[in-house]
C-alpha positions, -999 to 999 in steps of 0.1 A, spaced: -167 -284 38 -181 -278 73 -175 -302 102 -212 -310 102 -212 -318 64 -182 -341 71 -200 -357 100 -231 -364 78 -209 -378 50 -192 -402 75 -226 -412 89 -239 -419 54 -208 -441 47 -218 -463 77 -248 -475 58 -226 -492 32 -196 -500 54 -183 -535 57 -201 -553 86 -169 -558 106 -162 -520 104 -197 -506 108 -200 -504 146 -166 -486 150 -174 -462 121 -208 -455 136 -192 -449 171 -171 -422 156 -201 -402 144 -228 -410 170 -231 -414 208 -236 -448 224 -272 -441 232 -281 -427 198 -318 -426 191 -327 -434 155 -361 -435 138 -375 -437 103 -409 -449 91 -398 -485 94 -380 -486 128 -370 -470 160 -338 -480 179 -319 -466 208 -283 -476 207 -253 -479 185 -255 -517 184 -292 -516 174 -286 -490 147 -256 -509 133 -278 -541 132 -305 -521 114 -279 -508 89 -267 -544 83 -302 -554 75 -306 -525 51 -273 -533 34 -286 -569 29 -319 -558 15 -302 -532 -9 -269 -547 -19 -245 -521 -35 -266 -492 -24 -251 -462 -7 -262 -427 5 -249 -394 -8 -254 -363 13 -266 -335 -10 -270 -306 14 -266 -299 51 -282 -271 71 -273 -265 107 -278 -242 137 -273 -245 174 -272 -283 182 -294 -293 153 -288 -302 116 -308 -313 86 -293 -334 58 -309 -338 23 -298 -372 9 -300 -395 -21 -299 -432 -19 -279 -445 -49 -282 -479 -64 -253 -501 -74 -249 -482 -107 -250 -448 -91 -285 -440 -101 -310 -424 -77 -331 -451 -59 -348 -427 -35 -344 -393 -17 -351 -380 17 -341 -358 46 -328 -366 80 -327 -344 110 -304 -347 141 -298 -333 175 -261 -333 183 -244 -342 215 -222 -315 231 -192 -333 216 -207 -328 181 -216 -364 174 -252 -374 164 -274 -381 194 -310 -383 180 -316 -389 143 -350 -390 124 -351 -400 87 -379 -391 63 -383 -406 28 -396 -382 2 -423 -393 -23 -410 -404 -57 
């Protein structure tokens, strides 16, 4: 498994992490000023992204993300993912792209939901 695959897996785990652990886990994979956007939001810090993740976890209890594929070059990567429901079934799929900070952590993330 590549370092970038591991990074995306750790990032995906942040979405379903315990609220008390989420900010620290997110800080291990993303920079303080991380920019994040998807069709429903746009945030610009670790704290804002952690709060958004907390809202997501509340709206979709028991759901988690699985990283299915990672492509990378230079300071960019793309992850294909599946959102899994509480029983492990596919709830949705999508892709996320990222620009990485020079230390390798995520600096700018954009998520896209694929049509069902």
